[in-house]
PDB file of N, CA, C, O and CB in Angstrom:
ATOM      1  N   MET A   1      29.134 -37.797  -1.067  1.00  0.00           N
ATOM      2  CA  MET A   1      28.015 -37.028  -0.599  1.00  0.00           C
ATOM      3  C   MET A   1      27.814 -37.329   0.881  1.00  0.00           C
ATOM      4  O   MET A   1      27.918 -38.478   1.311  1.00  0.00           O
ATOM      5  CB  MET A   1      26.743 -37.340  -1.420  1.00  0.00           C
ATOM      6  N   PHE A   2      27.522 -36.279   1.660  1.00  0.00           N
ATOM      7  CA  PHE A   2      27.352 -36.464   3.089  1.00  0.00           C
ATOM      8  C   PHE A   2      25.958 -37.006   3.396  1.00  0.00           C
ATOM      9  O   PHE A   2      24.976 -36.686   2.726  1.00  0.00           O
ATOM     10  CB  PHE A   2      27.592 -35.146   3.830  1.00  0.00           C
ATOM     11  N   GLN A   3      25.911 -37.829   4.424  1.00  0.00           N
ATOM     12  CA  GLN A   3      24.626 -38.380   4.824  1.00  0.00           C
ATOM     13  C   GLN A   3      24.104 -37.566   6.014  1.00  0.00           C
ATOM     14  O   GLN A   3      24.865 -37.227   6.920  1.00  0.00           O
ATOM     15  CB  GLN A   3      24.751 -39.904   5.186  1.00  0.00           C
ATOM     16  N   ALA A   4      22.814 -37.259   6.007  1.00  0.00           N
ATOM     17  CA  ALA A   4      22.229 -36.465   7.075  1.00  0.00           C
ATOM     18  C   ALA A   4      22.158 -37.277   8.349  1.00  0.00           C
ATOM     19  O   ALA A   4      22.169 -38.508   8.333  1.00  0.00           O
ATOM     20  CB  ALA A   4      20.841 -35.966   6.684  1.00  0.00           C
ATOM     21  N   SER A   5      22.087 -36.559   9.445  1.00  0.00           N
ATOM     22  CA  SER A   5      22.002 -37.203  10.745  1.00  0.00           C
ATOM     23  C   SER A   5      20.712 -38.023  10.837  1.00  0.00           C
ATOM     24  O   SER A   5      19.669 -37.582  10.353  1.00  0.00           O
ATOM     25  CB  SER A   5      22.064 -36.151  11.878  1.00  0.00           C
ATOM     26  N   PRO A   6      20.766 -39.198  11.446  1.00  0.00           N
ATOM     27  CA  PRO A   6      19.556 -40.021  11.538  1.00  0.00           C
ATOM     28  C   PRO A   6      18.504 -39.416  12.468  1.00  0.00           C
ATOM     29  O   PRO A   6      17.339 -39.810  12.408  1.00  0.00           O
ATOM     30  CB  PRO A   6      19.917 -41.416  12.019  1.00  0.00           C
ATOM     31  N   THR A   7      18.885 -38.475  13.322  1.00  0.00           N
ATOM     32  CA  THR A   7      17.901 -37.861  14.211  1.00  0.00           C
ATOM     33  C   THR A   7      17.041 -36.841  13.475  1.00  0.00           C
ATOM     34  O   THR A   7      15.950 -36.501  13.931  1.00  0.00           O
ATOM     35  CB  THR A   7      18.598 -37.197  15.392  1.00  0.00           C
ATOM     36  N   LEU A   8      17.533 -36.352  12.335  1.00  0.00           N
ATOM     37  CA  LEU A   8      16.746 -35.397  11.576  1.00  0.00           C
ATOM     38  C   LEU A   8      15.751 -36.143  10.707  1.00  0.00           C
ATOM     39  O   LEU A   8      16.125 -37.056   9.970  1.00  0.00           O
ATOM     40  CB  LEU A   8      17.650 -34.493  10.718  1.00  0.00           C
ATOM     41  N   THR A   9      14.524 -35.772  10.787  1.00  0.00           N
ATOM     42  CA  THR A   9      13.498 -36.407   9.962  1.00  0.00           C
ATOM     43  C   THR A   9      12.934 -35.376   9.007  1.00  0.00           C
ATOM     44  O   THR A   9      13.243 -34.188   9.095  1.00  0.00           O
ATOM     45  CB  THR A   9      12.372 -37.024  10.836  1.00  0.00           C
ATOM     46  N   GLU A  10      12.120 -35.838   8.113  1.00  0.00           N
ATOM     47  CA  GLU A  10      11.503 -34.917   7.165  1.00  0.00           C
ATOM     48  C   GLU A  10      10.549 -33.999   7.928  1.00  0.00           C
ATOM     49  O   GLU A  10       9.853 -34.443   8.841  1.00  0.00           O
ATOM     50  CB  GLU A  10      10.752 -35.692   6.033  1.00  0.00           C
ATOM     51  N   PRO A  11      10.519 -32.740   7.558  1.00  0.00           N
ATOM     52  CA  PRO A  11       9.621 -31.826   8.270  1.00  0.00           C
ATOM     53  C   PRO A  11       8.166 -32.180   7.993  1.00  0.00           C
ATOM     54  O   PRO A  11       7.776 -32.448   6.856  1.00  0.00           O
ATOM     55  CB  PRO A  11       9.899 -30.365   7.865  1.00  0.00           C
ATOM     56  N   SER A  12       7.388 -32.175   9.043  1.00  0.00           N
ATOM     57  CA  SER A  12       5.964 -32.463   8.884  1.00  0.00           C
ATOM     58  C   SER A  12       5.180 -31.219   9.264  1.00  0.00           C
ATOM     59  O   SER A  12       5.516 -30.528  10.226  1.00  0.00           O
ATOM     60  CB  SER A  12       5.526 -33.687   9.754  1.00  0.00           C
ATOM     61  N   LEU A  13       4.156 -30.945   8.514  1.00  0.00           N
ATOM     62  CA  LEU A  13       3.325 -29.782   8.782  1.00  0.00           C
ATOM     63  C   LEU A  13       2.121 -30.228   9.601  1.00  0.00           C
ATOM     64  O   LEU A  13       1.301 -31.022   9.141  1.00  0.00           O
ATOM     65  CB  LEU A  13       2.878 -29.088   7.460  1.00  0.00           C
ATOM     66  N   SER A  14       2.029 -29.717  10.794  1.00  0.00           N
ATOM     67  CA  SER A  14       0.898 -30.066  11.637  1.00  0.00           C
ATOM     68  C   SER A  14      -0.286 -29.158  11.307  1.00  0.00           C
ATOM     69  O   SER A  14      -0.153 -28.178  10.574  1.00  0.00           O
ATOM     70  CB  SER A  14       1.275 -29.957  13.134  1.00  0.00           C
ATOM     71  N   ALA A  15      -1.435 -29.505  11.860  1.00  0.00           N
ATOM     72  CA  ALA A  15      -2.635 -28.706  11.606  1.00  0.00           C
ATOM     73  C   ALA A  15      -2.483 -27.296  12.156  1.00  0.00           C
ATOM     74  O   ALA A  15      -3.050 -26.356  11.599  1.00  0.00           O
ATOM     75  CB  ALA A  15      -3.863 -29.377  12.222  1.00  0.00           C
ATOM     76  N   ALA A  16      -1.727 -27.129  13.240  1.00  0.00           N
ATOM     77  CA  ALA A  16      -1.542 -25.802  13.828  1.00  0.00           C
ATOM     78  C   ALA A  16      -0.759 -24.888  12.887  1.00  0.00           C
ATOM     79  O   ALA A  16      -0.995 -23.680  12.868  1.00  0.00           O
ATOM     80  CB  ALA A  16      -0.820 -25.911  15.179  1.00  0.00           C
ATOM     81  N   LEU A  17       0.162 -25.439  12.111  1.00  0.00           N
ATOM     82  CA  LEU A  17       0.950 -24.613  11.198  1.00  0.00           C
ATOM     83  C   LEU A  17       0.174 -24.289   9.925  1.00  0.00           C
ATOM     84  O   LEU A  17       0.370 -23.232   9.326  1.00  0.00           O
ATOM     85  CB  LEU A  17       2.256 -25.317  10.845  1.00  0.00           C
ATOM     86  N   ILE A  18      -0.698 -25.190   9.520  1.00  0.00           N
ATOM     87  CA  ILE A  18      -1.433 -25.000   8.275  1.00  0.00           C
ATOM     88  C   ILE A  18      -2.670 -24.131   8.486  1.00  0.00           C
ATOM     89  O   ILE A  18      -3.194 -23.560   7.530  1.00  0.00           O
ATOM     90  CB  ILE A  18      -1.835 -26.349   7.689  1.00  0.00           C
ATOM     91  N   ARG A  19      -3.140 -24.026   9.726  1.00  0.00           N
ATOM     92  CA  ARG A  19      -4.366 -23.308  10.046  1.00  0.00           C
ATOM     93  C   ARG A  19      -4.325 -21.893   9.475  1.00  0.00           C
ATOM     94  O   ARG A  19      -3.320 -21.193   9.599  1.00  0.00           O
ATOM     95  CB  ARG A  19      -4.583 -23.266  11.565  1.00  0.00           C
ATOM     96  N   ARG A  20      -5.418 -21.481   8.854  1.00  0.00           N
ATOM     97  CA  ARG A  20      -5.515 -20.144   8.267  1.00  0.00           C
ATOM     98  C   ARG A  20      -6.379 -19.265   9.143  1.00  0.00           C
ATOM     99  O   ARG A  20      -7.262 -19.748   9.853  1.00  0.00           O
ATOM    100  CB  ARG A  20      -6.087 -20.205   6.837  1.00  0.00           C
ATOM    101  N   ARG A  21      -6.118 -17.977   9.088  1.00  0.00           N
ATOM    102  CA  ARG A  21      -6.911 -17.022   9.850  1.00  0.00           C
ATOM    103  C   ARG A  21      -8.278 -16.844   9.204  1.00  0.00           C
ATOM    104  O   ARG A  21      -8.437 -16.987   7.992  1.00  0.00           O
ATOM    105  CB  ARG A  21      -6.183 -15.671   9.953  1.00  0.00           C
ATOM    106  N   LYS A  22      -9.258 -16.529  10.039  1.00  0.00           N
ATOM    107  CA  LYS A  22     -10.575 -16.204   9.523  1.00  0.00           C
ATOM    108  C   LYS A  22     -10.515 -14.798   8.939  1.00  0.00           C
ATOM    109  O   LYS A  22      -9.772 -13.958   9.447  1.00  0.00           O
ATOM    110  CB  LYS A  22     -11.669 -16.312  10.635  1.00  0.00           C
ATOM    111  N   PRO A  23     -11.275 -14.523   7.887  1.00  0.00           N
ATOM    112  CA  PRO A  23     -11.263 -13.166   7.332  1.00  0.00           C
ATOM    113  C   PRO A  23     -11.845 -12.182   8.326  1.00  0.00           C
ATOM    114  O   PRO A  23     -12.773 -12.509   9.064  1.00  0.00           O
ATOM    115  CB  PRO A  23     -12.046 -13.108   6.012  1.00  0.00           C
ATOM    116  N   LEU A  24     -11.301 -10.981   8.344  1.00  0.00           N
ATOM    117  CA  LEU A  24     -11.741  -9.930   9.247  1.00  0.00           C
ATOM    118  C   LEU A  24     -13.011  -9.305   8.691  1.00  0.00           C
ATOM    119  O   LEU A  24     -13.004  -8.742   7.596  1.00  0.00           O
ATOM    120  CB  LEU A  24     -10.635  -8.860   9.444  1.00  0.00           C
ATOM    121  N   LEU A  25     -14.095  -9.403   9.441  1.00  0.00           N
ATOM    122  CA  LEU A  25     -15.365  -8.837   9.009  1.00  0.00           C
ATOM    123  C   LEU A  25     -15.577  -7.507   9.718  1.00  0.00           C
ATOM    124  O   LEU A  25     -15.670  -7.465  10.945  1.00  0.00           O
ATOM    125  CB  LEU A  25     -16.542  -9.812   9.294  1.00  0.00           C
ATOM    126  N   LEU A  26     -15.653  -6.435   8.964  1.00  0.00           N
ATOM    127  CA  LEU A  26     -15.854  -5.118   9.539  1.00  0.00           C
ATOM    128  C   LEU A  26     -17.334  -4.758   9.611  1.00  0.00           C
ATOM    129  O   LEU A  26     -17.701  -3.764  10.238  1.00  0.00           O
ATOM    130  CB  LEU A  26     -15.103  -4.078   8.732  1.00  0.00           C
ATOM    131  N   ALA A  27     -18.177  -5.551   8.979  1.00  0.00           N
ATOM    132  CA  ALA A  27     -19.619  -5.336   9.009  1.00  0.00           C
ATOM    133  C   ALA A  27     -20.283  -6.710   9.021  1.00  0.00           C
ATOM    134  O   ALA A  27     -19.659  -7.703   8.643  1.00  0.00           O
ATOM    135  CB  ALA A  27     -20.106  -4.469   7.782  1.00  0.00           C
ATOM    136  N   PRO A  28     -21.526  -6.773   9.446  1.00  0.00           N
ATOM    137  CA  PRO A  28     -22.215  -8.066   9.423  1.00  0.00           C
ATOM    138  C   PRO A  28     -22.299  -8.611   8.004  1.00  0.00           C
ATOM    139  O   PRO A  28     -22.353  -7.828   7.056  1.00  0.00           O
ATOM    140  CB  PRO A  28     -23.625  -7.937  10.022  1.00  0.00           C
ATOM    141  N   PRO A  29     -22.310  -9.929   7.829  1.00  0.00           N
ATOM    142  CA  PRO A  29     -22.361 -10.506   6.478  1.00  0.00           C
ATOM    143  C   PRO A  29     -23.574 -10.059   5.677  1.00  0.00           C
ATOM    144  O   PRO A  29     -23.498  -9.980   4.451  1.00  0.00           O
ATOM    145  CB  PRO A  29     -22.356 -12.006   6.564  1.00  0.00           C
ATOM    146  N   ALA A  30     -24.687  -9.765   6.335  1.00  0.00           N
ATOM    147  CA  ALA A  30     -25.880  -9.329   5.601  1.00  0.00           C
ATOM    148  C   ALA A  30     -25.646  -7.986   4.917  1.00  0.00           C
ATOM    149  O   ALA A  30     -26.212  -7.734   3.854  1.00  0.00           O
ATOM    150  CB  ALA A  30     -27.084  -9.231   6.547  1.00  0.00           C
ATOM    151  N   CYS A  31     -24.826  -7.124   5.503  1.00  0.00           N
ATOM    152  CA  CYS A  31     -24.553  -5.811   4.907  1.00  0.00           C
ATOM    153  C   CYS A  31     -23.665  -5.922   3.681  1.00  0.00           C
ATOM    154  O   CYS A  31     -23.785  -5.122   2.752  1.00  0.00           O
ATOM    155  CB  CYS A  31     -23.902  -4.892   5.929  1.00  0.00           C
ATOM    156  N   GLN A  32     -22.798  -6.881   3.670  1.00  0.00           N
ATOM    157  CA  GLN A  32     -21.863  -6.999   2.552  1.00  0.00           C
ATOM    158  C   GLN A  32     -22.577  -7.359   1.265  1.00  0.00           C
ATOM    159  O   GLN A  32     -22.165  -6.920   0.191  1.00  0.00           O
ATOM    160  CB  GLN A  32     -20.799  -8.037   2.858  1.00  0.00           C
ATOM    161  N   VAL A  33     -23.640  -8.150   1.346  1.00  0.00           N
ATOM    162  CA  VAL A  33     -24.334  -8.585   0.142  1.00  0.00           C
ATOM    163  C   VAL A  33     -25.279  -7.505  -0.363  1.00  0.00           C
ATOM    164  O   VAL A  33     -25.408  -7.320  -1.573  1.00  0.00           O
ATOM    165  CB  VAL A  33     -25.103  -9.874   0.407  1.00  0.00           C
ATOM    166  N   THR A  34     -25.941  -6.792   0.537  1.00  0.00           N
ATOM    167  CA  THR A  34     -26.975  -5.853   0.125  1.00  0.00           C
ATOM    168  C   THR A  34     -26.462  -4.442  -0.092  1.00  0.00           C
ATOM    169  O   THR A  34     -27.239  -3.573  -0.488  1.00  0.00           O
ATOM    170  CB  THR A  34     -28.059  -5.829   1.140  1.00  0.00           C
ATOM    171  N   MET A  35     -25.181  -4.177   0.151  1.00  0.00           N
ATOM    172  CA  MET A  35     -24.660  -2.820  -0.011  1.00  0.00           C
ATOM    173  C   MET A  35     -24.626  -2.438  -1.489  1.00  0.00           C
ATOM    174  O   MET A  35     -23.983  -3.126  -2.281  1.00  0.00           O
ATOM    175  CB  MET A  35     -23.250  -2.701   0.608  1.00  0.00           C
ATOM    176  N   PRO A  36     -25.299  -1.362  -1.876  1.00  0.00           N
ATOM    177  CA  PRO A  36     -25.246  -0.964  -3.290  1.00  0.00           C
ATOM    178  C   PRO A  36     -23.909  -0.298  -3.613  1.00  0.00           C
ATOM    179  O   PRO A  36     -23.313   0.381  -2.776  1.00  0.00           O
ATOM    180  CB  PRO A  36     -26.413  -0.007  -3.629  1.00  0.00           C
ATOM    181  N   VAL A  37     -23.466  -0.505  -4.820  1.00  0.00           N
ATOM    182  CA  VAL A  37     -22.223   0.107  -5.273  1.00  0.00           C
ATOM    183  C   VAL A  37     -22.575   1.231  -6.231  1.00  0.00           C
ATOM    184  O   VAL A  37     -23.213   1.006  -7.259  1.00  0.00           O
ATOM    185  CB  VAL A  37     -21.283  -0.940  -5.952  1.00  0.00           C
ATOM    186  N   GLU A  38     -22.157   2.431  -5.892  1.00  0.00           N
ATOM    187  CA  GLU A  38     -22.450   3.577  -6.740  1.00  0.00           C
ATOM    188  C   GLU A  38     -21.323   3.781  -7.744  1.00  0.00           C
ATOM    189  O   GLU A  38     -20.143   3.769  -7.394  1.00  0.00           O
ATOM    190  CB  GLU A  38     -22.655   4.845  -5.890  1.00  0.00           C
ATOM    191  N   VAL A  39     -21.712   3.967  -8.989  1.00  0.00           N
ATOM    192  CA  VAL A  39     -20.733   4.230 -10.032  1.00  0.00           C
ATOM    193  C   VAL A  39     -20.666   5.741 -10.228  1.00  0.00           C
ATOM    194  O   VAL A  39     -21.662   6.382 -10.564  1.00  0.00           O
ATOM    195  CB  VAL A  39     -21.102   3.492 -11.369  1.00  0.00           C
ATOM    196  N   VAL A  40     -19.479   6.297 -10.013  1.00  0.00           N
ATOM    197  CA  VAL A  40     -19.298   7.739 -10.130  1.00  0.00           C
ATOM    198  C   VAL A  40     -18.624   8.024 -11.463  1.00  0.00           C
ATOM    199  O   VAL A  40     -17.553   7.498 -11.766  1.00  0.00           O
ATOM    200  CB  VAL A  40     -18.458   8.309  -8.938  1.00  0.00           C
ATOM    201  N   GLU A  41     -19.275   8.865 -12.249  1.00  0.00           N
ATOM    202  CA  GLU A  41     -18.685   9.237 -13.540  1.00  0.00           C
ATOM    203  C   GLU A  41     -17.612  10.290 -13.305  1.00  0.00           C
ATOM    204  O   GLU A  41     -17.810  11.255 -12.566  1.00  0.00           O
ATOM    205  CB  GLU A  41     -19.774   9.765 -14.529  1.00  0.00           C
ATOM    206  N   GLN A  42     -16.484  10.084 -13.947  1.00  0.00           N
ATOM    207  CA  GLN A  42     -15.385  11.026 -13.777  1.00  0.00           C
ATOM    208  C   GLN A  42     -15.508  12.150 -14.797  1.00  0.00           C
ATOM    209  O   GLN A  42     -15.895  11.942 -15.947  1.00  0.00           O
ATOM    210  CB  GLN A  42     -14.022  10.312 -13.918  1.00  0.00           C
ATOM    211  N   ALA A  43     -15.169  13.340 -14.338  1.00  0.00           N
ATOM    212  CA  ALA A  43     -15.181  14.488 -15.237  1.00  0.00           C
ATOM    213  C   ALA A  43     -13.981  14.383 -16.181  1.00  0.00           C
ATOM    214  O   ALA A  43     -12.999  13.701 -15.885  1.00  0.00           O
ATOM    215  CB  ALA A  43     -15.150  15.832 -14.436  1.00  0.00           C
ATOM    216  N   GLU A  44     -14.078  15.064 -17.307  1.00  0.00           N
ATOM    217  CA  GLU A  44     -12.961  15.049 -18.255  1.00  0.00           C
ATOM    218  C   GLU A  44     -11.753  15.726 -17.634  1.00  0.00           C
ATOM    219  O   GLU A  44     -11.891  16.760 -16.980  1.00  0.00           O
ATOM    220  CB  GLU A  44     -13.349  15.745 -19.581  1.00  0.00           C
ATOM    221  N   PRO A  45     -10.565  15.153 -17.830  1.00  0.00           N
ATOM    222  CA  PRO A  45      -9.369  15.811 -17.278  1.00  0.00           C
ATOM    223  C   PRO A  45      -9.113  17.128 -18.006  1.00  0.00           C
ATOM    224  O   PRO A  45      -9.375  17.260 -19.202  1.00  0.00           O
ATOM    225  CB  PRO A  45      -8.125  14.883 -17.390  1.00  0.00           C
ATOM    226  N   ARG A  46      -8.599  18.090 -17.260  1.00  0.00           N
ATOM    227  CA  ARG A  46      -8.308  19.391 -17.861  1.00  0.00           C
ATOM    228  C   ARG A  46      -6.829  19.696 -17.704  1.00  0.00           C
ATOM    229  O   ARG A  46      -6.164  19.173 -16.810  1.00  0.00           O
ATOM    230  CB  ARG A  46      -9.168  20.509 -17.220  1.00  0.00           C
ATOM    231  N   TRP A  47      -6.334  20.537 -18.571  1.00  0.00           N
ATOM    232  CA  TRP A  47      -4.950  20.965 -18.473  1.00  0.00           C
ATOM    233  C   TRP A  47      -4.829  21.968 -17.343  1.00  0.00           C
ATOM    234  O   TRP A  47      -5.720  22.799 -17.167  1.00  0.00           O
ATOM    235  CB  TRP A  47      -4.454  21.569 -19.808  1.00  0.00           C
ATOM    236  N   PRO A  48      -3.733  21.916 -16.557  1.00  0.00           N
ATOM    237  CA  PRO A  48      -3.569  22.901 -15.482  1.00  0.00           C
ATOM    238  C   PRO A  48      -3.302  24.292 -16.065  1.00  0.00           C
ATOM    239  O   PRO A  48      -2.779  24.431 -17.171  1.00  0.00           O
ATOM    240  CB  PRO A  48      -2.414  22.486 -14.534  1.00  0.00           C
ATOM    241  N   THR A  49      -3.671  25.298 -15.303  1.00  0.00           N
ATOM    242  CA  THR A  49      -3.450  26.675 -15.753  1.00  0.00           C
ATOM    243  C   THR A  49      -2.008  27.072 -15.445  1.00  0.00           C
ATOM    244  O   THR A  49      -1.297  26.373 -14.722  1.00  0.00           O
ATOM    245  CB  THR A  49      -4.455  27.661 -15.068  1.00  0.00           C
ATOM    246  N   TRP A  50      -1.593  28.201 -16.006  1.00  0.00           N
ATOM    247  CA  TRP A  50      -0.212  28.652 -15.786  1.00  0.00           C
ATOM    248  C   TRP A  50       0.000  29.037 -14.336  1.00  0.00           C
ATOM    249  O   TRP A  50       1.120  28.944 -13.833  1.00  0.00           O
ATOM    250  CB  TRP A  50       0.126  29.840 -16.699  1.00  0.00           C
ATOM    251  N   ARG A  51      -1.059  29.471 -13.648  1.00  0.00           N
ATOM    252  CA  ARG A  51      -0.915  29.819 -12.229  1.00  0.00           C
ATOM    253  C   ARG A  51      -0.624  28.575 -11.387  1.00  0.00           C
ATOM    254  O   ARG A  51       0.194  28.615 -10.468  1.00  0.00           O
ATOM    255  CB  ARG A  51      -2.190  30.519 -11.716  1.00  0.00           C
ATOM    256  N   GLU A  52      -1.306  27.467 -11.712  1.00  0.00           N
ATOM    257  CA  GLU A  52      -1.049  26.226 -10.977  1.00  0.00           C
ATOM    258  C   GLU A  52       0.370  25.727 -11.231  1.00  0.00           C
ATOM    259  O   GLU A  52       1.045  25.254 -10.317  1.00  0.00           O
ATOM    260  CB  GLU A  52      -2.068  25.146 -11.374  1.00  0.00           C
ATOM    261  N   ASP A  53       0.817  25.838 -12.496  1.00  0.00           N
ATOM    262  CA  ASP A  53       2.191  25.434 -12.821  1.00  0.00           C
ATOM    263  C   ASP A  53       3.199  26.295 -12.075  1.00  0.00           C
ATOM    264  O   ASP A  53       4.171  25.777 -11.524  1.00  0.00           O
ATOM    265  CB  ASP A  53       2.439  25.527 -14.337  1.00  0.00           C
ATOM    266  N   LEU A  54       2.975  27.613 -12.052  1.00  0.00           N
ATOM    267  CA  LEU A  54       3.891  28.526 -11.377  1.00  0.00           C
ATOM    268  C   LEU A  54       3.930  28.238  -9.874  1.00  0.00           C
ATOM    269  O   LEU A  54       4.998  28.271  -9.263  1.00  0.00           O
ATOM    270  CB  LEU A  54       3.479  29.988 -11.633  1.00  0.00           C
ATOM    271  N   ARG A  55       2.773  27.957  -9.281  1.00  0.00           N
ATOM    272  CA  ARG A  55       2.706  27.647  -7.851  1.00  0.00           C
ATOM    273  C   ARG A  55       3.486  26.360  -7.560  1.00  0.00           C
ATOM    274  O   ARG A  55       4.200  26.281  -6.561  1.00  0.00           O
ATOM    275  CB  ARG A  55       1.226  27.506  -7.387  1.00  0.00           C
ATOM    276  N   PHE A  56       3.350  25.356  -8.430  1.00  0.00           N
ATOM    277  CA  PHE A  56       4.053  24.084  -8.231  1.00  0.00           C
ATOM    278  C   PHE A  56       5.567  24.270  -8.323  1.00  0.00           C
ATOM    279  O   PHE A  56       6.304  23.809  -7.451  1.00  0.00           O
ATOM    280  CB  PHE A  56       3.586  23.049  -9.267  1.00  0.00           C
ATOM    281  N   PHE A  57       6.034  24.946  -9.383  1.00  0.00           N
ATOM    282  CA  PHE A  57       7.474  25.118  -9.554  1.00  0.00           C
ATOM    283  C   PHE A  57       8.068  26.043  -8.502  1.00  0.00           C
ATOM    284  O   PHE A  57       9.220  25.861  -8.106  1.00  0.00           O
ATOM    285  CB  PHE A  57       7.774  25.658 -10.938  1.00  0.00           C
ATOM    286  N   ALA A  58       7.309  27.030  -8.042  1.00  0.00           N
ATOM    287  CA  ALA A  58       7.802  27.900  -6.960  1.00  0.00           C
ATOM    288  C   ALA A  58       7.935  27.101  -5.669  1.00  0.00           C
ATOM    289  O   ALA A  58       8.889  27.293  -4.916  1.00  0.00           O
ATOM    290  CB  ALA A  58       6.853  29.114  -6.747  1.00  0.00           C
ATOM    291  N   GLY A  59       6.985  26.210  -5.411  1.00  0.00           N
ATOM    292  CA  GLY A  59       7.078  25.354  -4.226  1.00  0.00           C
ATOM    293  C   GLY A  59       8.270  24.421  -4.297  1.00  0.00           C
ATOM    294  O   GLY A  59       8.963  24.220  -3.299  1.00  0.00           O
ATOM    295  N   CYS A  60       8.518  23.846  -5.473  1.00  0.00           N
ATOM    296  CA  CYS A  60       9.689  22.972  -5.640  1.00  0.00           C
ATOM    297  C   CYS A  60      10.981  23.757  -5.466  1.00  0.00           C
ATOM    298  O   CYS A  60      11.923  23.274  -4.837  1.00  0.00           O
ATOM    299  CB  CYS A  60       9.668  22.296  -7.023  1.00  0.00           C
ATOM    300  N   TYR A  61      11.032  24.966  -6.021  1.00  0.00           N
ATOM    301  CA  TYR A  61      12.229  25.794  -5.900  1.00  0.00           C
ATOM    302  C   TYR A  61      12.481  26.155  -4.439  1.00  0.00           C
ATOM    303  O   TYR A  61      13.618  26.100  -3.971  1.00  0.00           O
ATOM    304  CB  TYR A  61      12.093  27.070  -6.751  1.00  0.00           C
ATOM    305  N   ALA A  62      11.417  26.526  -3.716  1.00  0.00           N
ATOM    306  CA  ALA A  62      11.572  26.893  -2.306  1.00  0.00           C
ATOM    307  C   ALA A  62      12.036  25.691  -1.486  1.00  0.00           C
ATOM    308  O   ALA A  62      12.903  25.827  -0.623  1.00  0.00           O
ATOM    309  CB  ALA A  62      10.246  27.443  -1.740  1.00  0.00           C
ATOM    310  N   ALA A  63      11.460  24.507  -1.753  1.00  0.00           N
ATOM    311  CA  ALA A  63      11.873  23.307  -1.016  1.00  0.00           C
ATOM    312  C   ALA A  63      13.333  22.966  -1.311  1.00  0.00           C
ATOM    313  O   ALA A  63      14.071  22.577  -0.406  1.00  0.00           O
ATOM    314  CB  ALA A  63      10.966  22.113  -1.378  1.00  0.00           C
ATOM    315  N   GLY A  64      13.752  23.109  -2.563  1.00  0.00           N
ATOM    316  CA  GLY A  64      15.145  22.852  -2.913  1.00  0.00           C
ATOM    317  C   GLY A  64      16.092  23.845  -2.278  1.00  0.00           C
ATOM    318  O   GLY A  64      17.181  23.477  -1.838  1.00  0.00           O
ATOM    319  N   LEU A  65      15.685  25.097  -2.229  1.00  0.00           N
ATOM    320  CA  LEU A  65      16.518  26.126  -1.612  1.00  0.00           C
ATOM    321  C   LEU A  65      16.664  25.887  -0.108  1.00  0.00           C
ATOM    322  O   LEU A  65      17.753  26.032   0.447  1.00  0.00           O
ATOM    323  CB  LEU A  65      15.925  27.518  -1.871  1.00  0.00           C
ATOM    324  N   ILE A  66      15.569  25.522   0.540  1.00  0.00           N
ATOM    325  CA  ILE A  66      15.638  25.216   1.970  1.00  0.00           C
ATOM    326  C   ILE A  66      16.536  23.997   2.217  1.00  0.00           C
ATOM    327  O   ILE A  66      17.337  23.990   3.152  1.00  0.00           O
ATOM    328  CB  ILE A  66      14.220  24.963   2.537  1.00  0.00           C
ATOM    329  N   PHE A  67      16.398  22.989   1.390  1.00  0.00           N
ATOM    330  CA  PHE A  67      17.246  21.792   1.520  1.00  0.00           C
ATOM    331  C   PHE A  67      18.714  22.158   1.327  1.00  0.00           C
ATOM    332  O   PHE A  67      19.576  21.683   2.067  1.00  0.00           O
ATOM    333  CB  PHE A  67      16.828  20.708   0.494  1.00  0.00           C
ATOM    334  N   PHE A  68      19.000  23.000   0.337  1.00  0.00           N
ATOM    335  CA  PHE A  68      20.378  23.401   0.068  1.00  0.00           C
ATOM    336  C   PHE A  68      20.961  24.161   1.253  1.00  0.00           C
ATOM    337  O   PHE A  68      22.106  23.927   1.640  1.00  0.00           O
ATOM    338  CB  PHE A  68      20.448  24.261  -1.199  1.00  0.00           C
ATOM    339  N   ILE A  69      20.177  25.073   1.832  1.00  0.00           N
ATOM    340  CA  ILE A  69      20.661  25.843   2.995  1.00  0.00           C
ATOM    341  C   ILE A  69      20.890  24.935   4.192  1.00  0.00           C
ATOM    342  O   ILE A  69      21.864  25.108   4.924  1.00  0.00           O
ATOM    343  CB  ILE A  69      19.661  26.953   3.368  1.00  0.00           C
ATOM    344  N   ILE A  70      19.997  23.965   4.399  1.00  0.00           N
ATOM    345  CA  ILE A  70      20.191  23.013   5.511  1.00  0.00           C
ATOM    346  C   ILE A  70      21.446  22.182   5.287  1.00  0.00           C
ATOM    347  O   ILE A  70      22.181  21.922   6.239  1.00  0.00           O
ATOM    348  CB  ILE A  70      18.959  22.083   5.661  1.00  0.00           C
ATOM    349  N   MET A  71      21.706  21.766   4.074  1.00  0.00           N
ATOM    350  CA  MET A  71      22.897  20.950   3.807  1.00  0.00           C
ATOM    351  C   MET A  71      24.169  21.764   3.955  1.00  0.00           C
ATOM    352  O   MET A  71      25.210  21.194   4.280  1.00  0.00           O
ATOM    353  CB  MET A  71      22.829  20.346   2.405  1.00  0.00           C
ATOM    354  N   LEU A  72      24.133  23.076   3.729  1.00  0.00           N
ATOM    355  CA  LEU A  72      25.314  23.910   3.898  1.00  0.00           C
ATOM    356  C   LEU A  72      25.658  24.112   5.366  1.00  0.00           C
ATOM    357  O   LEU A  72      26.826  24.281   5.718  1.00  0.00           O
ATOM    358  CB  LEU A  72      25.106  25.251   3.227  1.00  0.00           C
ATOM    359  N   SER A  73      24.643  24.096   6.219  1.00  0.00           N
ATOM    360  CA  SER A  73      24.913  24.375   7.645  1.00  0.00           C
ATOM    361  C   SER A  73      25.384  23.145   8.390  1.00  0.00           C
ATOM    362  O   SER A  73      25.651  23.215   9.590  1.00  0.00           O
ATOM    363  CB  SER A  73      23.669  24.925   8.322  1.00  0.00           C
TER     364      SER A  73
END
């Protein structure tokens, strides 16, 4: 087994390396505690209509056709 060089010592972590950043405050601390949180009720999900489906698939088809034409040129 090889022996390490005597000039190399174990790495030591100084205070400058361990120092952590302060958290970024976007508002004064007093606002963070007193800010009310509103609970928004979500509406029931609905099935998309056939028009929305047709619009989506037509958009995908058009994007694919444009991509195909660009790749041919």
